[in-house]
C-alpha positions in Angstrom: 92.4 -10.7 -10.5 92.1 -7.2 -9.1 94.3 -6.4 -6.2 91.7 -3.9 -4.9 90.3 -4.8 -1.5 86.9 -6.3 -1.6 84.2 -3.8 -1.0 82.3 -4.4 2.2 78.5 -3.8 2.2 76.9 -2.8 5.3 74.4 -5.4 6.4 70.8 -4.1 6.7 69.5 -4.5 10.3 66.8 -7.0 10.6 63.3 -5.6 11.4 61.7 -7.2 14.4 58.8 -9.4 13.7 55.6 -7.4 13.9 57.4 -4.0 13.6 56.2 -1.6 10.9 58.5 -0.8 8.0 60.5 2.4 8.4 58.8 5.5 6.9 55.3 4.1 7.0 52.4 5.6 8.9 52.5 2.7 11.3 56.1 3.3 12.0 55.3 7.0 12.8 52.6 5.8 15.1 55.0 3.7 17.1 57.9 6.3 17.1 59.5 6.5 20.5 60.2 9.7 22.4 63.9 10.6 22.7 65.9 8.3 25.0 68.4 9.4 27.6 68.4 12.8 29.3 65.7 14.7 27.5 63.9 16.7 30.1 60.5 15.3 29.2 58.1 14.8 32.1 58.1 11.1 33.2 54.3 11.0 33.1 54.4 12.2 29.5 56.8 9.4 28.7 54.5 6.8 30.4 51.4 8.2 28.6 53.2 7.9 25.2 54.3 4.3 26.0 50.7 3.4 27.0 49.3 4.8 23.8 51.8 2.8 21.7 51.0 -0.4 23.6 47.3 0.1 23.1 47.8 0.8 19.4 49.9 -2.4 19.2 47.1 -4.4 21.0 44.5 -3.1 18.5 46.8 -4.0 15.5 47.8 -7.4 16.7 44.2 -8.5 17.7 43.0 -7.5 14.2 45.8 -9.6 12.7 45.5 -12.8 14.7 43.0 -12.6 17.5 43.5 -12.0 21.2 44.5 -15.5 22.3 47.5 -15.5 19.9 48.8 -12.2 21.0 52.0 -12.5 23.2 53.6 -10.0 25.5 56.8 -10.2 23.3 54.7 -9.3 20.2 53.2 -6.2 22.0 56.6 -5.0 23.3 58.3 -5.4 20.0 55.6 -3.6 17.9 55.2 -0.8 20.4 59.0 -0.3 20.8 59.0 -0.8 24.5 60.8 -3.4 26.6 58.8 -6.2 28.3 59.9 -4.9 31.8 58.5 -1.4 30.8 55.3 -3.1 29.7 54.9 -4.8 33.0 55.7 -1.6 34.8 52.6 0.0 33.1 50.2 -3.0 33.0 50.1 -6.1 35.3 49.5 -8.5 32.4 48.1 -8.8 28.9 44.5 -8.8 30.1 45.0 -5.5 31.9 46.5 -3.9 28.7 43.5 -5.3 26.8 41.1 -3.8 29.3 42.7 -0.4 28.9 42.7 -0.6 25.2 39.0 -1.7 25.1 38.0 1.1 27.5 39.8 3.6 25.2 38.0 2.3 22.1 34.6 2.1 23.8 35.0 5.7 25.0 35.8 6.9 21.5 32.8 5.0 20.0 30.5 6.4 22.8 31.7 9.9 22.2 31.1 9.6 18.4 27.6 8.3 18.8 26.6 10.7 21.6 28.0 13.6 19.7 26.0 12.8 16.6 23.3 15.5 16.4 20.6 15.4 13.7 20.1 18.4 11.5 16.8 19.3 9.9 14.4 16.4 9.6 17.1 13.8 10.3 16.5 11.4 13.2 19.0 10.7 15.9 19.2 6.9 15.3 20.2 7.4 11.6 22.8 10.0 12.4 24.2 8.0 15.3 24.6 4.9 13.0 26.2 7.1 10.4 28.7 8.4 13.0 29.5 4.9 14.0 30.0 3.8 10.4 32.3 6.7 9.7 34.4 5.8 12.8 34.6 2.2 11.5 35.9 3.5 8.1 38.5 5.7 9.9 39.6 3.2 12.5 38.5 -0.3 11.3 40.9 -2.2 13.5 39.7 -0.3 16.7 36.0 -0.9 15.9 36.8 -4.5 15.1 38.3 -4.8 18.6 35.0 -3.4 20.0 32.7 -5.7 18.1 34.8 -8.9 18.0 38.1 -8.5 19.9 36.8 -9.4 23.4 36.1 -13.0 22.4 38.8 -15.2 23.8 39.8 -12.7 26.5 39.3 -13.2 30.2 36.1 -12.9 32.3 36.9 -9.2 33.0 37.0 -8.4 29.3 33.8 -10.2 28.6 32.1 -8.4 31.5 33.3 -5.1 30.1 31.9 -6.1 26.7 28.5 -6.8 28.3 28.6 -3.4 30.0 29.3 -1.8 26.6 26.4 -3.6 25.0 24.1 -2.5 27.9 25.2 1.1 27.4 24.4 0.9 23.6 21.1 -0.8 24.3 20.2 2.0 26.8 21.1 4.6 24.1 18.9 2.9 21.5 16.0 2.6 24.1 16.3 6.3 25.0 16.0 7.3 21.4 13.3 4.9 20.5 11.0 5.7 23.4 12.2 8.8 25.4 11.0 8.8 28.9 9.5 5.3 28.7 11.0 2.5 30.8 11.9 -0.5 28.7 10.0 -3.7 29.1 12.4 -6.3 30.6 10.9 -9.0 28.5 11.3 -7.1 25.2 14.3 -8.4 23.3 13.8 -6.1 20.3 16.6 -3.6 21.2 19.0 -6.5 21.9 18.2 -8.0 18.5 18.5 -4.7 16.7 21.9 -4.1 18.1 22.9 -7.6 17.2 21.8 -6.9 13.6 24.0 -3.8 13.4 26.9 -5.7 15.1 26.6 -8.5 12.5 26.7 -6.1 9.5 29.6 -4.2 11.0 31.6 -7.3 11.9 31.2 -9.0 8.6 32.3 -5.9 6.7 35.3 -5.4 9.0 36.4 -9.1 8.6 36.2 -8.9 4.8 37.9 -5.6 4.5 34.6 -4.0 3.2 34.2 -1.4 5.9 34.0 1.3 3.2 30.4 0.0 2.6 29.2 0.8 6.1 28.3 4.6 5.7 26.0 3.7 2.9 24.3 1.1 5.0 23.5 3.3 8.0 20.3 4.7 6.5 18.9 1.3 5.4 19.7 -0.2 8.8 18.1 2.7 10.6 15.0 2.3 8.4 14.9 -1.4 9.2 15.1 -0.6 12.9 12.3 2.0 12.8 9.9 -0.7 11.6 9.7 -2.2 15.0 7.3 -0.4 17.3 8.4 0.6 20.8 5.9 -1.7 22.5 5.4 -5.3 21.9 1.9 -6.6 21.0 0.2 -8.4 23.9 1.4 -11.9 24.6 4.9 -11.6 23.1 6.9 -10.3 26.1 9.3 -13.0 27.4 8.2 -14.0 31.0 10.8 -13.5 33.8 13.3 -16.2 34.4 11.8 -19.0 36.5 14.3 -21.8 36.8 13.1 -25.2 37.8 9.5 -24.7 36.5 9.7 -27.0 33.4 12.1 -24.8 31.5 14.8 -27.4 31.2 15.0 -29.5 28.1 16.0 -33.1 27.9 19.2 -34.2 26.1 18.9 -34.6 22.4 18.8 -38.0 20.7 22.3 -37.5 19.4 23.6 -36.6 22.8 22.0 -39.7 24.4 23.5 -41.9 21.6 27.0 -40.5 22.3 26.8 -41.3 26.0 28.6 -44.3 27.5 31.5 -46.3 26.3 31.4 -49.2 23.9 32.8 -52.5 25.3 36.6 -52.6 25.3 38.5 -55.3 23.5 37.2 -57.1 20.4 33.7 -56.2 19.4 31.2 -57.7 17.0 29.9 -54.2 16.1 30.8 -52.9 12.6 33.9 -50.8 12.5 32.0 -47.8 11.1 29.7 -47.8 14.1 32.6 -48.0 16.5 34.3 -45.0 14.8 31.1 -43.0 14.8 30.6 -43.6 18.5 34.2 -42.5 19.3 33.9 -39.5 17.1 30.6 -38.4 18.7 32.1 -38.8 22.2 35.2 -36.8 21.2 33.2 -33.9 19.8 30.8 -34.0 22.9 33.8 -34.0 25.2 35.4 -31.1 23.3 32.2 -29.1 23.6 31.8 -29.9 27.3 35.3 -28.9 28.2 35.1 -25.6 26.3 31.7 -24.7 27.8 33.0 -25.5 31.3 36.5 -24.2 31.3 37.0 -22.1 28.2 39.0 -22.7 25.0 42.4 -22.2 26.7 41.8 -25.2 28.9 41.2 -27.6 26.0 43.8 -30.3 25.9 44.0 -33.7 24.1 44.5 -35.8 27.3 41.4 -34.1 28.8 39.4 -34.7 25.6 40.5 -38.4 25.5 39.7 -38.9 29.2 36.2 -37.4 28.9 35.5 -39.3 25.7 36.7 -42.6 27.1 39.1 -43.1 24.2 42.9 -43.4 24.1 45.2 -40.6 22.9 46.1 -42.9 20.0 42.4 -43.2 19.1 42.0 -39.4 19.3 44.9 -38.9 16.9 43.5 -41.4 14.5 40.4 -39.3 14.1 41.7 -35.7 14.6 45.2 -34.3 14.0 44.9 -31.7 16.7 42.7 -30.3 19.4 41.8 -27.4 17.0 40.5 -30.0 14.5 38.4 -31.5 17.3 37.0 -28.0 18.0 36.2 -27.5 14.4 34.6 -31.0 14.3 32.4 -30.1 17.3 31.5 -26.8 15.7 30.5 -28.5 12.5 28.4 -31.0 14.3 26.6 -28.3 16.2 26.0 -26.1 13.2 24.9 -29.1 11.0 22.4 -30.3 13.6 21.0 -26.9 14.3 20.5 -26.3 10.5 19.1 -29.8 10.0 16.4 -29.6 12.6 15.5 -26.1 11.6 15.2 -26.9 7.9 13.2 -30.1 8.6 10.7 -28.2 10.6 10.6 -25.3 8.1 10.0 -27.7 5.1 7.1 -29.4 6.9 5.3 -26.1 6.8 6.7 -24.7 3.6 3.3 -24.0 2.1 2.8 -21.3 4.7 5.9 -19.2 4.9 5.1 -17.4 8.2 4.2 -20.7 9.9 7.3 -22.3 8.4 9.5 -19.6 10.0 7.9 -20.1 13.4 8.3 -23.9 13.1 12.0 -23.6 12.1 12.8 -21.2 15.0 11.0 -23.4 17.6 13.0 -26.4 16.4 16.3 -24.4 16.5 15.6 -23.2 20.0 14.6 -26.6 21.2 17.8 -28.1 19.8 20.0 -25.5 21.4 18.2 -26.0 24.8 18.8 -29.7 24.6 22.5 -29.4 23.7 23.8 -26.6 26.0 27.5 -27.5 25.6 27.4 -27.6 21.8 25.3 -24.4 21.8 28.0 -22.7 23.9 30.8 -23.8 21.6 28.9 -22.9 18.5 27.5 -19.5 19.5 29.8 -18.2 22.2 33.3 -19.7 21.7 33.6 -19.6 17.9 35.0 -16.1 17.6 37.8 -16.9 20.0 38.9 -20.0 18.0 40.3 -19.2 14.6 39.5 -17.8 11.2 38.4 -21.3 10.1 35.9 -21.4 12.9 34.5 -17.9 11.9 34.3 -19.1 8.2 32.2 -22.1 9.3 29.9 -19.8 11.3 29.6 -17.4 8.3 28.5 -20.2 6.0 25.9 -21.3 8.5 24.6 -17.7 8.8 24.3 -17.5 5.0 22.4 -20.8 5.0 19.9 -19.6 7.6 19.4 -16.3 5.7 18.3 -18.2 2.6 15.0 -19.1 4.3 14.1 -15.4 4.7 14.1 -14.8 0.9 10.4 -15.7 0.3 9.5 -12.8 2.6 10.5 -10.2 0.1 8.0 -11.0 -2.6 5.3 -11.6 0.1 6.0 -8.0 1.4 5.7 -6.6 -2.1 6.1 -2.8 -2.3 6.6 -2.5 1.5 9.5 -5.0 1.4 12.6 -3.9 3.5 16.0 -3.3 2.0 17.9 -6.5 1.2 20.3 -5.8 4.1 17.4 -6.6 6.4 17.7 -10.3 6.0 21.4 -10.3 7.1 20.5 -8.0 10.0 17.6 -10.2 11.2 19.8 -13.3 11.3 22.4 -11.3 13.2 19.7 -10.1 15.6 18.6 -13.7 16.3 22.2 -14.8 16.8 22.7 -12.0 19.4 19.6 -13.1 21.4 20.8 -16.7 21.3 24.3 -15.7 22.4 22.9 -13.7 25.3 20.9 -16.6 26.7 23.7 -19.2 26.2 26.4 -16.9 27.6 24.2 -16.3 30.6 23.9 -20.1 31.2 20.2 -19.8 30.3 20.0 -22.1 27.3 17.2 -24.1 28.9 15.0 -21.0 28.7 15.4 -20.5 24.9 12.1 -22.1 24.0 10.3 -19.3 25.8 11.6 -16.7 23.3 10.3 -18.5 20.2 7.2 -16.4 19.7 9.0 -13.1 20.1 11.9 -14.1 17.8 9.3 -15.2 15.2 7.6 -11.8 15.5 11.0 -10.1 15.2 11.8 -12.1 12.0 8.4 -11.6 10.3 7.6 -8.0 11.1 9.7 -6.3 8.4 7.8 -8.4 5.8 4.3 -8.7 7.2 3.9 -5.6 9.4 3.1 -5.6 13.1 -0.4 -7.1 13.3 0.2 -10.0 10.8 3.6 -10.8 12.4 2.2 -10.9 15.9 -0.7 -13.1 14.8 1.6 -15.5 13.0 4.0 -15.6 16.0 1.2 -16.4 18.5 -0.6 -19.0 16.4 
């Protein structure tokens, strides 16, 4: 044996979870100013700390969504202490609001500063500027188009204000000097189409495709005239005048509790009733109180089942949420496809029938509609994947429009944008607690769907027939 003393190796310090590896660009982004007596103005120090915290918020939301972000995660990644964070922001929501404002301002500046040259139109140039920003800062733009879901009411209100600002910009460039028709949903749907294309590319890490899609998307948007044909404007909201829909057959079937104790009913029927009540209770709680308030005892109480029965059907509340989401998506697709297939010999008529059936279903199932169209993005990657599959399924029924359009067919991206536009309109009504009014938008959504394939006159005629 050697009589030399054993060589001691210096243990490598552990890197805090969420912190960037040393030497990387991310590590440089979170580099702290010198500590101790450095003579730096205190306001400069605070500004630097705020910037690092906002950068951390952007990065963490992109990684796991707003609900899963913790104060400790933010402080660790930004290299500030939790007490310092609380000295700058009252809570996580206030930090999110500051981050969102910062990103929204950068996006607004990029769009407003996009000036066309030569024969270029402002809408195409603006969309190109937005796409280029998404390529440079994918996580920041992702926060703008998706990150507010799951945040508090203030964040959602700020998101609505951002959407209104973007809609006003599109309106001003589509019809300068003309006041928009309050019953015209076209701009809202166009913006929804752009948001859908952007969000899907950002989720899949395909944001590099966005600059090449700016021109086709702008061309799709220019197909819609600035004024709706007569008879298609949605009438003003008139609650209590026959707008409300009756509960769906499925919802009525799920109501009530089966007799307790031994039952002569088949076991499969008992389980089906319990499962339907659980998914209905899940949807109702989320619609009323938000995803954060969803608990297994509350689901079991609303569904009139025991906790043990709940666990025999769903391993967790998240599984119950996914179950409710699947029920809502399946039912929406089923009623739409059945109505579409009944008219499949006449594609424009089939589209109109499918949309009317979809809107009628959502109006009759407001809780499921809310969970499916509003709460999905705040839930989990699995919930978003279920939503994406449903969007793909709906898009299949637009395929016959391309050969019908012939030489004037839009770019293939139009189908994805149209489905995204429809989704945005549905989201707007449901988030505003106006699901019962959805049937009144059937004609205009039919027109919006058909116009790129049939042209203005034929689309309006089919929508109003």
